[in-house]
C-alpha positions in Angstrom: 0.7 -1.3 -30.1 2.3 -1.9 -26.7 0.1 -2.7 -23.7 0.3 -0.4 -20.7 -0.2 -2.0 -17.2 -2.5 0.8 -16.2 -4.9 -0.4 -19.0 -5.7 -3.7 -17.2 -8.1 -4.3 -14.4 -9.1 -7.3 -12.3 -12.8 -8.2 -11.8 -13.9 -10.7 -9.2 -17.2 -12.3 -8.4 -18.1 -14.9 -5.7 -19.2 -18.2 -7.3 -22.5 -18.0 -5.5 -23.3 -14.5 -6.8 -26.9 -14.1 -8.1 -27.2 -14.7 -11.9 -27.1 -11.3 -13.6 -25.1 -9.5 -10.9 -22.2 -7.4 -11.8 -18.5 -8.4 -11.3 -16.6 -6.3 -8.8 -13.7 -4.1 -9.7 -10.7 -4.5 -7.4 -10.2 -0.9 -6.3 -6.9 0.9 -6.1 -5.1 -1.8 -8.1 -1.4 -1.0 -8.3 -0.1 -4.1 -9.8 -1.4 -7.4 -11.2 0.2 -10.3 -13.0 -0.8 -13.6 -14.6 1.6 -16.5 -14.8 1.6 -20.0 -16.3 4.1 -22.6 -15.4 4.6 -26.1 -16.6 5.9 -29.1 -14.6 8.4 -30.9 -16.7 8.8 -34.7 -16.5 12.6 -35.3 -16.6 13.8 -38.9 -16.4 17.0 -40.7 -17.2 16.7 -44.0 -19.0 19.3 -46.5 -20.3 18.9 -44.9 -23.8 19.2 -41.3 -22.5 17.1 -38.5 -21.2 13.3 -38.4 -21.5 11.9 -34.9 -21.2 8.1 -34.2 -21.6 5.5 -31.6 -20.6 3.5 -32.3 -17.4 0.7 -30.3 -15.8 0.2 -26.6 -16.2 -0.2 -24.3 -13.2 -1.7 -20.8 -13.7 -2.2 -18.0 -11.2 -3.1 -14.3 -10.8 -1.3 -12.1 -8.4 -2.5 -8.6 -7.4 -1.5 -5.7 -5.1 -3.8 -2.8 -4.3 -3.9 0.0 -1.9 -6.3 -1.0 0.8 -9.7 0.6 0.6 -11.9 -0.1 3.6 -15.1 -1.8 2.5 -14.2 -2.1 -1.1 -16.4 -4.9 -2.5 -13.7 -6.4 -4.8 -11.1 -6.5 -2.1 -13.7 -7.9 0.4 -14.7 -10.6 -2.1 -11.1 -11.9 -2.2 -10.7 -11.8 1.6 -14.1 -13.5 2.1 -13.2 -16.2 -0.4 -10.0 -17.2 1.5 -11.7 -17.0 4.9 -14.7 -19.1 3.8 -12.7 -21.4 1.5 -14.8 -20.8 -1.6 -14.0 -20.3 -5.2 -13.9 -16.9 -6.9 -14.5 -16.0 -10.5 -11.7 -13.8 -11.8 -11.3 -11.8 -15.0 -8.3 -9.9 -16.2 -9.6 -7.3 -18.6 -8.0 -4.9 -21.0 -9.8 -1.5 -20.7 -8.9 -0.4 -24.2 -11.5 -1.7 -26.6 -10.3 -4.0 -29.4 -11.2 -3.6 -33.1 -14.7 -5.0 -32.5 -15.4 -2.5 -29.6 -15.3 -5.2 -27.0 -12.7 -5.8 -24.2 -10.2 -8.7 -24.4 -10.3 -10.7 -21.2 -9.0 -13.9 -19.5 -11.4 -15.7 -17.2 -10.8 -18.4 -14.6 -12.3 -20.1 -11.5 -9.8 -19.5 -8.7 -8.9 -20.5 -5.2 -7.4 -17.8 -3.1 -4.0 -19.2 -1.9 -2.9 -16.2 0.2 -3.8 -12.7 1.2 -1.4 -10.3 2.9 -2.2 -6.9 4.4 0.8 -4.7 5.1 0.6 -1.5 7.1 3.8 0.5 6.7 4.0 3.6 9.0 5.0 5.9 6.2 2.7 4.9 3.4 -0.7 3.5 2.4 -1.9 0.1 3.5 -1.4 -2.5 0.8 -3.4 -5.7 0.2 -1.7 -8.5 -1.9 -3.2 -11.8 -3.0 -2.4 -14.9 -5.0 -5.2 -16.5 -6.8 -4.6 -20.1 -8.1 -6.5 -21.1 -11.2 -8.6 -24.3 -11.0 -8.2 -26.0 -14.4 -7.2 -23.6 -17.1 -7.9 -20.0 -18.0 -10.2 -19.2 -20.9 -9.8 -16.2 -23.3 -12.8 -14.2 -24.4 -14.2 -10.7 -24.6 -16.6 -8.6 -22.5 -19.1 -6.5 -24.2 -18.8 -3.7 -21.6 -16.9 -2.7 -18.5 -18.7 -2.9 -15.2 -20.7 0.0 -13.8 -18.6 2.4 -11.7 -15.5 1.8 -13.8 -16.4 4.8 -16.0 -16.1 7.2 -13.0 -12.3 6.6 -13.2 -12.3 7.9 -16.8 -13.2 11.3 -18.1 -13.0 13.2 -21.4 -11.2 16.4 -22.1 -13.3 19.5 -21.4 -12.9 23.2 -21.9 -13.0 25.6 -18.9 -16.5 26.3 -17.9 -18.1 23.3 -19.7 -19.3 21.7 -16.4 -19.9 22.8 -12.9 -22.7 24.6 -11.0 -25.0 26.9 -13.0 -24.6 30.6 -12.4 
């Protein structure tokens, strides 16, 4: 089955969040990406070329429509302003065969945040989150509270609403 970009969300949490507190959904996410690059060691010797793998570099990039006061967007902005780490999860919102949600987790430093305010459209917030060390794959047993309000089931006319 092919993955759809709309089926992925980003969760963030300040590293100093209270144990047991929920992660924050980045609201109005329009685009996100994960990348991994490798520095190659490339040297010429008398016997020929030596080519080897060097250090990995991983990052997350995201763009969202700006939502004033959104806790997820504010956590990213506060992390760069205060120069603190942020926990980041990229989560598939479609459950896997076990009923859990595939995820990638990392401790990140926020490299950049950009807010653009075009005159003919919505404000956009973009950020680059550099991974400290390496990402770790795992699963989440549930999605955070509040995420469900974005989803709904089919209903027949008159199934919900105000009583007569």
